[in-house]
C-alpha positions as CSV (number, residue, x, y, z in Angstrom):
1,M,-9.6,75.6,141.3
2,L,-12.0,76.0,143.8
3,D,-13.1,73.1,146.2
4,T,-16.9,73.7,145.5
5,R,-17.3,71.4,142.7
6,R,-19.2,68.7,144.4
7,F,-22.6,69.3,146.0
8,G,-24.2,67.6,149.0
9,T,-27.5,68.5,150.6
10,G,-25.7,68.9,153.9
11,L,-24.0,72.0,152.5
12,L,-27.3,73.9,152.3
13,V,-26.7,74.9,155.9
14,A,-23.9,77.2,154.7
15,L,-26.3,79.5,152.9
16,L,-26.6,83.3,153.1
17,S,-27.3,84.4,156.7
18,S,-29.5,87.4,157.6
19,C,-27.1,89.5,159.6
20,P,-26.4,93.1,158.5
21,L,-23.1,93.8,156.8
22,S,-21.8,97.3,157.0
23,G,-19.6,99.0,154.3
24,Q,-20.3,96.4,151.6
25,V,-23.9,97.0,150.5
26,A,-26.0,99.5,148.7
27,M,-28.5,101.4,150.9
28,A,-32.2,101.3,150.1
29,Q,-34.2,104.3,149.2
30,N,-37.1,105.3,151.5
31,G,-40.2,103.5,150.4
32,D,-38.5,101.2,147.9
33,I,-40.8,98.3,148.3
34,A,-39.2,96.3,145.5
35,F,-35.7,96.7,147.1
36,Q,-37.1,95.4,150.4
37,A,-38.6,92.4,148.7
38,V,-35.2,91.6,147.2
39,V,-33.3,91.7,150.5
40,G,-36.2,90.1,152.5
41,Q,-35.7,92.1,155.7
42,P,-36.5,95.8,156.4
43,L,-33.9,96.3,159.1
44,G,-30.8,95.4,157.2
45,L,-29.2,93.4,154.3
46,P,-28.1,89.8,154.4
47,Q,-24.5,89.1,155.1
48,L,-22.3,88.2,152.2
49,P,-20.4,85.1,153.1
50,P,-16.8,85.4,151.9
51,Q,-16.6,81.7,151.1
52,G,-19.8,81.6,149.0
53,A,-23.3,80.3,149.6
54,W,-25.6,77.6,148.4
55,G,-29.2,77.9,147.2
56,E,-31.8,76.5,144.7
57,V,-33.0,78.0,141.5
58,I,-36.7,78.7,141.7
59,N,-37.2,80.8,138.6
60,V,-35.4,81.5,135.3
61,T,-35.9,83.9,132.4
62,A,-33.7,84.9,129.6
63,R,-32.2,87.8,131.6
64,W,-32.7,86.7,135.3
65,I,-32.1,83.7,137.6
66,V,-33.8,83.7,141.0
67,V,-32.1,81.7,143.8
68,Q,-33.7,80.9,147.2
69,N,-31.8,79.9,150.3
70,H,-32.7,77.6,153.1
71,S,-34.5,80.3,155.1
72,G,-36.7,81.2,152.1
73,Q,-34.9,84.4,151.1
74,Q,-35.1,85.0,147.3
75,F,-32.3,86.6,145.5
76,P,-32.7,87.9,141.8
77,I,-29.5,87.7,139.8
78,A,-29.2,89.4,136.5
79,I,-27.3,87.4,133.9
80,D,-25.3,90.5,133.2
81,D,-24.3,90.7,136.9
82,I,-22.4,87.4,136.8
83,Q,-18.7,87.6,136.2
84,E,-18.2,83.9,135.7
85,F,-21.1,81.5,135.1
86,L,-20.4,77.8,135.0
87,I,-22.4,74.6,135.0
88,R,-21.3,71.2,136.3
89,W,-22.9,68.1,134.8
90,P,-22.4,64.6,136.1
91,T,-20.3,62.4,133.8
92,S,-18.3,59.2,133.8
93,M,-15.1,57.8,132.6
94,N,-16.8,56.1,129.7
95,D,-17.7,59.5,128.4
96,L,-14.1,60.7,128.1
97,N,-13.0,61.3,124.6
98,P,-10.4,58.5,124.0
99,N,-8.5,60.6,121.4
100,G,-7.1,63.2,123.7
101,Q,-10.0,65.7,123.1
102,S,-11.1,65.8,126.7
103,L,-9.1,68.0,129.1
104,V,-9.1,66.6,132.6
105,E,-8.3,68.6,135.7
106,A,-7.5,67.1,139.1
107,V,-6.2,68.3,142.4
108,G,-5.2,65.6,144.9
109,Q,-2.5,63.9,147.0
110,D,0.9,63.6,145.4
111,A,1.6,59.8,145.6
112,G,4.9,60.1,143.7
113,S,5.9,59.2,140.2
114,N,3.2,61.7,138.8
115,V,0.4,59.7,140.4
116,V,-2.4,61.9,141.8
117,R,-4.9,60.4,144.3
118,V,-8.3,62.3,144.2
119,N,-12.0,61.9,145.0
120,H,-13.1,64.1,142.1
121,V,-12.0,65.2,138.6
122,D,-13.4,67.8,136.2
123,V,-13.7,67.3,132.4
124,F,-13.7,70.0,129.7
125,N,-14.8,69.3,126.2
126,G,-15.2,71.3,123.0
127,S,-15.0,75.1,123.3
128,N,-15.1,74.7,127.1
129,R,-11.5,73.4,126.9
130,T,-10.4,77.1,126.9
131,L,-11.6,77.4,130.5
132,V,-8.4,75.6,131.6
133,A,-4.9,75.1,130.3
134,P,-2.4,72.2,130.6
135,T,-0.9,72.5,134.1
136,Y,1.4,70.7,136.4
137,N,1.9,72.3,139.9
138,S,2.9,71.1,143.3
139,I,0.7,72.6,146.1
140,L,1.7,72.9,149.7
141,P,-0.8,72.0,152.5
142,N,-1.7,75.7,152.9
143,N,-2.6,75.9,149.1
144,M,0.6,77.8,148.2
145,V,2.2,76.8,144.9
146,V,5.6,75.2,145.3
147,T,8.4,77.5,144.2
148,T,12.2,77.1,144.2
149,L,12.8,79.9,146.7
150,D,10.6,81.8,149.2
151,P,11.0,85.5,148.1
152,G,10.1,86.7,151.6
153,F,12.7,84.4,153.3
154,N,10.0,83.5,155.8
155,R,10.7,79.8,155.6
156,F,14.2,80.2,156.8
157,M,13.1,81.2,160.3
158,N,11.9,77.8,161.4
159,P,13.8,74.6,160.7
160,W,10.7,72.6,161.7
161,D,8.5,74.3,159.1
162,Y,7.9,71.2,157.0
163,A,5.8,73.1,154.4
164,G,8.8,75.5,154.0
165,Q,11.1,72.5,153.5
166,N,8.7,71.2,150.8
167,M,8.8,74.6,149.1
168,L,12.5,74.4,149.1
169,Y,12.5,70.9,147.6
170,G,14.2,69.5,150.8
171,W,17.7,70.9,150.2
172,A,17.6,73.3,153.1
173,Y,16.9,70.9,155.9
174,P,17.4,67.1,156.1
175,V,14.1,66.5,157.8
176,P,11.6,64.9,155.4
177,A,8.8,67.2,154.4
178,N,6.0,64.6,154.8
179,M,6.7,64.2,158.5
180,S,4.1,66.9,159.1
181,G,1.4,64.3,158.3
182,I,-0.1,66.5,155.6
183,P,1.1,65.2,152.2
184,S,1.8,67.6,149.3
185,R,-0.7,67.9,146.6
186,L,-0.6,68.1,142.8
187,H,-2.7,70.2,140.5
188,V,-2.7,68.7,137.0
189,V,-4.6,69.5,133.8
190,G,-4.0,67.5,130.6
191,N,-5.5,65.7,127.7
192,A,-7.1,62.3,128.5
193,V,-5.0,59.7,126.6
194,G,-6.0,56.6,128.5
195,R,-8.7,55.2,130.8
196,E,-9.4,52.1,132.8
197,P,-13.0,52.2,134.1
198,Q,-12.7,49.1,136.2
199,S,-9.8,50.5,138.2
200,Q,-11.0,54.1,137.8
201,M,-7.7,55.2,136.4
202,I,-7.1,58.0,134.0
203,R,-3.9,58.9,132.2
204,I,-3.4,62.4,130.9
205,S,-0.6,64.1,129.0
206,L,1.2,67.0,130.6
207,P,3.4,69.9,129.5
208,G,6.9,68.9,128.7
209,N,5.9,65.6,127.1
210,N,5.1,64.1,130.5
211,M,2.3,62.0,131.8
212,A,0.2,61.8,135.0
213,T,-2.0,59.0,136.3
214,I,-5.1,59.9,138.2
215,V,-6.5,57.3,140.7
216,P,-9.1,57.3,143.5
217,D,-8.0,58.3,147.0
218,D,-8.4,56.3,150.1
219,T,-12.2,56.4,149.8
220,G,-11.9,54.2,146.6
221,Q,-14.4,56.5,144.9
222,M,-13.8,59.2,142.2
223,T,-16.7,61.3,141.0
224,M,-16.5,63.2,137.7
225,S,-18.1,66.4,136.4
226,E,-18.2,68.0,133.0
227,V,-17.8,71.7,133.3
228,T,-19.3,74.1,130.7
229,R,-19.9,77.8,130.4
230,G,-23.2,78.8,131.8
231,S,-26.3,80.3,130.1
232,S,-29.8,81.0,131.1
233,N,-30.8,78.5,128.4
234,Y,-29.4,75.7,130.5
235,A,-30.7,76.9,133.9
236,R,-33.8,75.2,135.2
237,K,-35.9,75.4,138.3
238,G,-34.6,73.0,140.9
239,D,-30.9,73.3,140.0
240,F,-28.6,73.7,143.0
241,A,-26.5,76.8,142.8
242,F,-23.2,77.9,144.4
243,M,-22.7,81.7,144.6
244,L,-19.8,83.9,145.3
245,P,-21.4,87.3,146.0
246,L,-19.6,90.6,145.5
247,Q,-22.4,93.0,146.3
248,I,-26.1,93.4,147.0
249,A,-27.5,96.0,144.6
250,P,-31.1,97.4,144.5
251,R,-31.9,95.0,141.7
252,G,-30.3,91.9,143.2
253,L,-27.1,90.1,143.8
254,I,-23.8,90.8,141.9
255,L,-21.7,87.7,141.7
256,S,-18.1,86.9,141.0
257,Q,-19.1,83.4,140.2
258,L,-22.3,81.3,139.9
259,V,-22.1,77.5,139.5
260,L,-25.1,75.4,138.7
261,Y,-25.1,71.7,139.6
262,K,-27.1,69.4,137.3
263,Q,-28.6,66.0,138.0
264,I,-28.3,64.6,134.5
265,P,-25.4,64.5,132.0
266,L,-25.1,67.2,129.3
267,A,-25.9,64.7,126.6
268,Q,-29.3,64.0,128.2
269,F,-30.3,67.7,128.5
270,N,-32.9,69.0,126.2
271,P,-32.7,72.8,126.1
272,H,-36.0,73.1,124.3
273,V,-38.0,71.7,127.3
274,N,-40.0,74.4,128.9
275,R,-38.6,75.8,132.2
């Protein structure tokens, strides 16, 4: 699960830059004015940031979405050139289906006893439930999934490698794993079976007939997004967009992922309103 699920205006500074990138772009044909208009600079192509970039939707058709970055560069994106297209809608705990029909995903601090402390959760309803699957995974501070044994035996080289001790469930060395100061994390996905809006607590069912409790982290706040599959029918001018580019082609960007961020809940969206 990516960490790009929440959007703040401050992140606009991380948009696509305008430095050339060799070896990863298509070359323009001589005199190709349309191509130069796409890339926005005659002396080279914008750099493709490996961690993705932010922009704002400025135009939408049935087949295209045009995104503009902070420096005014405009990038046409064909719907067919998006490998994964998602939309995030703001939602609240009151909108959770109380009958276990909402799948909830959370990644946060492991507080013990299957309690996860987070500042954000994602919700999947209806056919969008197939975007995730019931999950319970421990994650090390370096984002590695906890396993019983390190296949490469790299963790046996340093007895003060607390992450390695955590991977080995503490049996190899007697030093507590949490002495590193970076607590382990949990990644959980399960059906919402209980909620307490006042305390911002969600209970979900997990594989193996287990339960997990999701609570806010030290900030005391926990935002929520409903995640759906994307479509040009839902895209609107003014939507914030997060892009993971793969390539710049003559007709525009090719993306591994495009995520649009909405300002209203899905229930309030009218797809028949003109773009």
